[in-house]
C-alpha positions, 0 to 999 in steps of 0.5 A, spaced: 500 499 500 502 507 497 503 512 502 501 519 500 506 525 503 498 526 506 498 520 510 504 520 512 504 527 516 497 525 519 500 520 522 506 523 524 501 528 527 498 523 531 504 520 535 507 527 536 502 533 535 503 539 531 510 540 532 512 533 530 508 534 524 511 541 522 518 539 523 516 532 519 514 538 513 520 541 514 524 535 512 520 533 506 522 541 503 514 543 504 517 549 508 521 554 505 525 560 507 522 566 504 527 569 498 527 575 503 532 572 507 538 571 502 537 579 501 540 585 505 535 589 508 535 596 507 530 602 508 530 608 504 535 613 508 530 618 512 524 615 509 521 617 516 521 624 516 519 624 523 512 621 522 510 617 528 510 609 528 508 606 534 510 598 535 506 593 539 511 588 542 518 589 544 519 581 542 524 580 536 520 583 531 518 589 535 525 591 537 528 589 530 522 594 528 525 599 532 531 599 531 531 599 523 526 605 523 530 609 528 535 609 524 531 612 517 529 617 521 522 615 524 519 617 530 518 610 534 514 609 540 514 601 543 509 598 548 511 593 551 506 589 557 511 586 560 517 588 565 522 585 560 524 585 553 525 580 549 517 576 549 519 569 548 526 569 548 526 568 555 532 568 559 532 566 567 538 567 571 538 567 579 534 572 582 530 572 577 521 572 579 517 566 574 510 569 574 505 563 571 497 563 572 495 559 577 501 557 579 505 559 585 510 565 583 518 561 583 524 565 584 530 563 581 536 561 586 541 559 580 548 560 582 552 566 579 553 565 571 548 559 570 541 560 566 535 557 563 533 559 556 526 558 558 524 559 551 528 559 544 533 555 545 538 555 539 540 559 533 541 555 526 547 557 522 542 557 516 538 563 519 542 569 517 538 575 519 538 574 526 545 572 526 546 578 522 544 582 528 548 579 533 554 580 528 552 588 527 551 589 534 557 585 537 553 579 540 559 573 541 556 567 539 559 560 541 556 553 539 550 550 542 551 542 541 544 539 538 547 533 537 551 528 541 552 520 540 553 520 548 546 522 550 541 517 552 534 514 550 528 512 554 523 509 549 519 503 551 522 501 558 528 501 556 534 506 556 540 506 550 545 511 549 544 515 542 549 512 539 547 505 540 540 507 538 541 510 531 547 505 528 543 499 531 537 502 527 542 503 521 544 496 521 538 492 522 534 496 517 540 495 512 540 487 514 533 487 512 535 490 505 541 485 505 536 479 505 531 481 501 537 483 495 540 476 497 533 473 496 532 476 489 526 480 491 529 487 489 531 484 481 526 489 478 529 495 481 537 492 481 540 491 474 547 489 472 552 491 476 547 495 481 545 488 485 552 487 488 554 494 488 548 496 492 549 489 497 557 491 498 555 499 500 550 496 505 554 492 508 559 497 510 554 502 511 550 497 516 556 493 519 553 487 516 556 480 517 557 476 510 551 473 510 548 478 512 546 479 519 548 485 523 554 485 527 556 491 530 564 492 531 564 498 535 560 503 531 554 503 537 559 502 543 562 498 548 560 494 553 567 495 555 572 500 552 578 499 548 584 501 552 592 498 552 596 493 550 591 487 549 584 490 552 581 490 544 574 492 548 567 488 547 562 492 542 555 492 545 551 486 543 545 490 538 538 492 539 533 487 536 528 491 531 523 489 535 526 494 540 525 500 536 518 498 535 515 498 542 513 505 541 512 509 535 514 516 538 522 514 536 520 515 529 522 523 530 528 523 534 531 519 529 531 524 524 531 530 529 538 532 526 536 532 520 531 537 519 534 543 515 533 547 522 536 542 526 543 540 523 550 542 526 553 547 527 547 550 533 549 556 535 548 560 541 549 567 545 554 567 550 551 568 556 543 567 555 539 566 549 536 574 551 543 577 547 541 578 542 534 581 543 538 586 549 543 588 544 537 590 539 534 594 547 540 597 548 539 601 542 532 603 542 531 603 550 528 610 550 523 608 544 521 603 549 515 603 555 515 597 559 508 595 563 504 598 558 498 593 556 494 595 551 487 596 552 484 598 545 486 599 537 482 605 534 483 609 528 484 616 529 484 620 522 488 617 517 493 614 523 492 610 530 490 611 537 493 605 541 489 606 549 493 603 555 491 600 562 491 604 568 489 611 565 495 612 561 495 617 556 493 614 550 499 613 544 497 616 537 502 615 530 501 616 524 502 607 523 502 601 527 506 596 526 502 590 531 507 584 533 501 581 538 500 574 538 493 573 535 491 569 542 492 575 545 490 580 540 483 577 539 481 581 546 483 587 545 478 592 543 479 595 536 476 597 529 479 592 524 474 590 519 470 584 520 474 579 515 481 581 520 477 581 526 475 574 523 481 571 522 484 573 528 479 569 532 480 563 534 487 561 533 489 555 537 496 556 540 501 551 541 503 550 548 510 548 551 513 547 557 520 546 560 523 545 567 530 545 569 535 544 575 542 546 578 546 540 579 553 538 579 556 537 571 555 529 572 553 528 565 560 530 563 563 524 568 559 520 562 562 522 557 555 527 555 558 535 553 551 538 550 546 535 546 539 532 547 536 526 551 529 523 549 524 520 552 517 517 551 515 520 557 511 526 558 518 530 560 520 528 552 527 532 552 533 533 556 538 539 553 545 538 557 549 545 557 554 547 551 557 552 555 562 551 562 565 544 561 569 542 566 566 547 571 563 545 578 555 546 576 551 547 570 543 547 568 541 541 566 534 541 562 530 536 565 524 537 560 522 541 554 515 539 552 512 540 545 509 534 543 516 531 540 514 524 542 507 525 545 501 529 541 498 529 548 504 531 553 504 538 552 497 539 556 499 533 561 505 537 563 502 543 563 497 541 567 502 538 573 504 542 579 511 545 579 512 539 584 509 534 579 513 536 574 520 536 578 518 529 580 517 527 573 524 529 570 527 526 576 524 520 575 527 519 567 533 523 569 534 517 575 533 511 569 538 514 564 543 516 570 541 512 576 543 514 582 544 522 580 537 525 581 539 526 588 544 531 586 538 536 582 537 542 586 534 549 585 528 547 580 524 551 576 519 550 571 515 555 565 508 553 562 508 557 556 500 556 555 501 559 562 505 565 561 502 571 561 503 576 555 504 569 552 499 563 552 503 559 547 508 559 543 506 560 536 498 558 532 497 551 531 491 551 527 492 547 520 493 553 516 500 554 520 502 547 518 501 548 510 504 547 505 501 553 501 497 557 507 489 559 506 485 565 506 485 567 514 493 567 513 492 572 506 488 576 510 493 577 516 498 579 511 494 585 509 495 591 512 488 594 516 489 601 514 495 604 518 496 598 522 501 593 519 501 586 522 508 582 524 511 577 528 514 569 527 507 567 526 507 571 519 513 567 516 515 560 514 520 560 519 515 559 525 517 558 532 524 561 530 527 568 531 529 568 525 522 568 523 520 574 527 525 578 524 524 576 517 517 578 518 519 585 521 523 587 515 517 584 511 512 589 515 517 594 514 517 594 507 510 595 507 510 601 512 515 605 507 511 603 501 505 606 505 509 612 507 511 614 500 504 613 497 501 617 502 507 622 501 505 624 494 
């Protein structure tokens, strides 16, 4: 029976939820970085001419917009509801307060220099726009170890290291293919010398014995590692093919690092993911008003009037760039058209969570220097720190839950109390690192669905997973008079800082066109 691309994506989504389906589309080449990613961005010099623009939201889209517009003569005001900038690029350090709706506040107690990237966690080397801002603003970067063959996988009640899981799967599949060739089952597909060439290739590729059996010689790791003199080492016994079939959740982790946006090298700003946002903020600080929730977006003549909470004076401007999430924007009174309000309304947002601990760096004793661990349990991911190697302590992310290995996991994890989440993490970490869960200290956790002024990480509507997005998305790209929309949700690089920066640049091009037309 043939399986169409749609069938495959529906099955992947049923296992891992929206995140898995989105990554699957990316891997199949159905989602592409817009051509603008390769174009240098430049507004006409002095194009602002003192015109006023109000920007709603001081996340990456808002800060990039403010940075570029101020450089070309615009009178910029940025309104941010939070007491901080950067939006979902949130780095939590010692002393920071974590507010979650319906949960007790937490105070981070990490040691000096340690942090949790509660939101954005990595920068792909292909994301040229956001990396360009890092370079222009002198934000130092370092390697983020996104893939390590030494991390552990916990699936179907069994724990194996990444190295063994990947190599044994390759070996067992190669063995199946070798048997099919030896039984002449592929004679119609492989003709002439192709059959022998393929048989020789998979023998090397999959570490196969002469008879086609998978016989690992060390790629998967060693039960006894090689040493000096006569210590030849003893390869690990192979995992059986049935071990991989215990749970379908293992499928996405097996190909995770092949996704376009997950390939080595990954990068991170030195000292925390928010460093790029704060470098942008340093350039536009005078224009940013924190603790300024928007209560209404109104038309005022050809311009806009933004009403604020707390009885503060409204902000009038010629134009507005709105970077607010659709889930929040839907609740703000406005003068938008019926079509715009319909496009904004009812878009569900993906909910993701993290939990982290400070601990002595016990994982380095096992040869783990960065990388991602996987589990089919509700905690889904472990992220090992990629900096500070051989220092005394580090921050271990014990859960990164976004539907990677189970579509119901985000809701289940979010519903837990803080202590229940920490306990779930400790159980998985104890299976992967026996005797080490007792070393986990100073835990913190963030659920984006419960985070004020976010309530999620991005649209989970089918339109946003489609190869060609529908009428709802097209409507959101259209300005609403002087109001122009931006945000990573208005890009095909969703959930990334790159998408946020690209959408800001696209919105500014529209703004410049409108301003030029109005000046005629």
